C-alpha positions as CSV (number, residue, x, y, z in Angstrom):
1,X,-2.9,-17.8,-6.2
2,X,-3.7,-14.1,-6.7
3,X,-4.5,-12.0,-3.6
4,X,-7.5,-9.8,-3.2
5,X,-6.4,-6.5,-1.7
6,X,-8.5,-3.5,-0.5
7,X,-7.0,0.0,-0.7
8,X,-8.6,3.1,0.8
9,X,-8.0,6.3,2.5
10,X,-9.6,6.7,5.9
11,X,-9.8,9.4,8.6
12,X,-8.7,8.8,12.1
13,X,-12.3,8.4,13.1
14,X,-12.9,5.7,10.5
15,X,-14.6,7.4,7.6
16,X,-13.7,6.8,3.9
17,X,-16.2,9.4,2.7
18,X,-17.6,12.5,4.2
19,X,-21.2,13.2,5.0
20,X,-22.1,13.9,1.4
21,X,-21.5,11.2,-1.3
22,X,-18.1,11.6,-2.9
23,X,-16.9,14.1,-0.3
24,X,-13.3,13.1,-0.4
25,X,-11.8,16.5,0.3
26,X,-9.9,15.0,3.3
27,X,-7.7,13.1,0.8
28,X,-5.8,16.4,0.3
29,X,-4.5,16.1,3.9
30,X,-2.6,12.9,2.9
31,X,-1.8,13.5,-0.8
32,X,1.7,14.3,-1.8
33,X,4.8,12.9,-3.6
34,X,4.9,9.8,-1.3
35,X,1.3,8.8,-1.7
36,X,1.6,9.4,-5.5
37,X,4.6,7.1,-5.6
38,X,2.7,4.5,-3.5
39,X,-0.2,4.7,-6.0
40,X,2.1,4.0,-8.8
41,X,3.7,1.1,-6.8
42,X,0.2,-0.4,-6.5
43,X,-0.3,0.0,-10.3
44,X,2.7,-2.3,-10.9
45,X,1.3,-5.0,-8.5
46,X,-2.1,-5.4,-10.1
47,X,-3.7,-6.1,-13.4
48,X,-7.4,-5.9,-12.3
49,X,-9.3,-3.3,-10.3
50,X,-12.7,-3.9,-8.8
51,X,-15.3,-1.3,-7.8
52,X,-18.7,-1.3,-6.2
53,X,-21.3,0.5,-8.3
54,X,-21.1,3.8,-6.6
55,X,-17.3,4.0,-6.6
56,X,-17.3,2.8,-10.2
57,X,-19.7,5.6,-11.3
58,X,-17.5,8.2,-9.5
59,X,-14.2,6.9,-10.9
60,X,-15.7,6.5,-14.4
61,X,-16.9,10.1,-14.3
62,X,-13.5,11.4,-13.1
63,X,-10.6,9.6,-14.7
64,X,-11.4,9.7,-18.4
65,X,-11.3,13.5,-18.3
66,X,-8.9,14.1,-15.3
67,X,-6.5,17.0,-15.9
68,X,-4.0,16.2,-13.2
69,X,-1.9,13.1,-12.4
70,X,-1.3,12.1,-16.1
71,X,0.5,8.9,-15.2
72,X,-2.2,7.7,-12.8
73,X,-4.9,8.8,-15.3
74,X,-3.3,6.7,-18.0
75,X,-3.1,3.7,-15.7
76,X,-6.7,4.0,-14.4
77,X,-8.1,4.3,-18.0
78,X,-6.1,1.4,-19.4
79,X,-6.3,-1.3,-16.7
80,X,-9.0,-4.0,-16.7
81,X,-11.8,-3.2,-14.4
82,X,-14.9,-4.9,-12.9
83,X,-17.9,-2.9,-11.8
84,X,-20.0,-4.9,-9.3
85,X,-23.7,-4.1,-9.6
86,X,-27.1,-5.7,-9.6
87,X,-28.6,-2.6,-11.3
88,X,-26.3,-1.6,-14.2
89,X,-25.7,-4.1,-17.0
90,X,-23.3,-2.1,-19.2
91,X,-20.2,-0.1,-18.3
92,X,-18.8,2.6,-20.6
93,X,-15.5,3.2,-19.0
94,X,-12.6,1.7,-20.9
95,X,-11.8,-2.0,-20.2
96,X,-14.7,-2.5,-17.8
97,X,-17.1,-5.3,-17.4
98,X,-20.1,-5.6,-15.1
99,X,-20.4,-8.5,-12.6
100,X,-23.5,-9.1,-10.5
101,X,-22.1,-11.9,-8.3
102,X,-18.8,-10.7,-7.0
103,X,-18.2,-13.6,-4.6
104,X,-18.4,-16.3,-7.3
105,X,-16.5,-14.2,-9.8
106,X,-13.6,-13.2,-7.4
107,X,-13.3,-16.8,-6.1
108,X,-12.7,-17.9,-9.7
109,X,-10.4,-15.0,-10.6
110,X,-8.2,-15.5,-7.5
111,X,-7.5,-19.0,-8.7
112,X,-6.3,-17.8,-12.2
113,X,-2.8,-16.7,-13.0
114,X,-2.1,-13.0,-12.8
115,X,-1.1,-10.2,-10.6
116,X,-3.0,-9.2,-7.4
117,X,-6.5,-7.9,-7.6
118,X,-7.2,-4.5,-5.9
119,X,-10.5,-3.0,-4.8
120,X,-10.4,0.8,-4.5
121,X,-12.9,2.5,-2.2
122,X,-16.2,0.5,-2.3
123,X,-16.7,0.0,1.4
124,X,-20.0,-1.9,1.1
125,X,-18.4,-4.3,-1.5
126,X,-15.3,-4.8,0.7
127,X,-17.6,-5.5,3.7
128,X,-19.4,-8.3,1.8
129,X,-16.2,-9.8,0.5
130,X,-14.6,-9.6,4.0
131,X,-17.6,-11.5,5.4
132,X,-17.2,-14.1,2.6
133,X,-13.5,-14.6,3.6
134,X,-12.2,-13.5,0.2
135,X,-10.1,-10.5,1.3
136,X,-6.5,-11.4,1.8
137,X,-5.1,-8.0,2.7
138,X,-6.3,-4.6,3.8
139,X,-4.3,-1.5,2.9
140,X,-5.4,1.7,4.6
141,X,-3.9,5.2,4.4
142,X,-4.8,6.7,7.7
143,X,-5.4,10.4,7.1
144,X,-4.4,12.9,9.8
145,X,-7.9,14.3,10.2
146,X,-11.2,13.7,12.0
147,X,-14.5,14.2,10.0
148,X,-16.9,13.7,12.8
149,X,-19.3,11.9,10.5
150,X,-19.7,10.3,7.1
151,X,-19.6,6.9,5.6
152,X,-17.6,4.5,7.8
153,X,-15.0,2.3,6.1
154,X,-15.7,-0.8,8.3
155,X,-19.3,-1.8,8.7
156,X,-20.9,-3.5,11.8
157,X,-20.3,-7.2,11.8
158,X,-21.4,-10.2,13.9
159,X,-18.0,-11.8,13.6
160,X,-14.7,-10.1,14.3
161,X,-11.8,-10.4,11.9
162,X,-8.2,-11.0,13.0
163,X,-5.6,-8.9,11.2
164,X,-1.9,-9.2,11.2
165,X,0.2,-6.1,10.7
166,X,2.5,-6.4,7.7
167,X,3.8,-2.9,7.3
168,X,3.5,0.7,8.5
169,X,4.8,3.4,6.3
170,X,4.5,7.0,7.6
171,X,4.5,9.8,5.0
172,X,5.6,13.4,5.3
173,X,2.0,14.7,5.3
174,X,1.3,13.0,8.6
175,X,-0.6,10.1,7.1
176,X,0.3,6.5,7.7
177,X,0.0,3.6,5.2
178,X,-1.0,0.4,7.0
179,X,-0.9,-3.1,5.5
180,X,-2.7,-5.9,7.2
181,X,-3.1,-9.6,6.3
182,X,-6.6,-10.9,7.0
183,X,-7.0,-14.2,8.8
184,X,-9.7,-16.0,6.8
185,X,-10.2,-18.8,9.3
186,X,-13.8,-19.7,9.8
């Protein structure tokens, strides 16, 4: 069975995005050779990426014309992608299809053969899938910075989730990559 894995960068105070939409400038505090290598490691573990609508729109605007990170650019533009949305019906970015019911679709896809499925960014989508007990693993790069406000990665919930630490990987920039298994007991 394929695993559904989330991957995101998050500040020490819990934000994956600054106060303005797509304010990801804090990523520079963590980026370097080790995080680049980790990103390429992820690329070998997956054959499908999933994005919420807002993350999809930002990624689709950036990666086709990106001028840096050619190896990551090639991967991002070639891999199969799902854009989750109830408002858009067509996706122009290479190898992307739109899905309006992510819970049903990802349940089905997890049962199919293939590599793991990754969700990049997309905190609202991750929240709904976590509440539906579909997330198998959470990967966070804890960035050595405090924003003081912005869009929190984890949303308020009525039910706590138990996580089991799988790995910690410090990087030279002061960031720490954390991997957690999610207990999906009901």
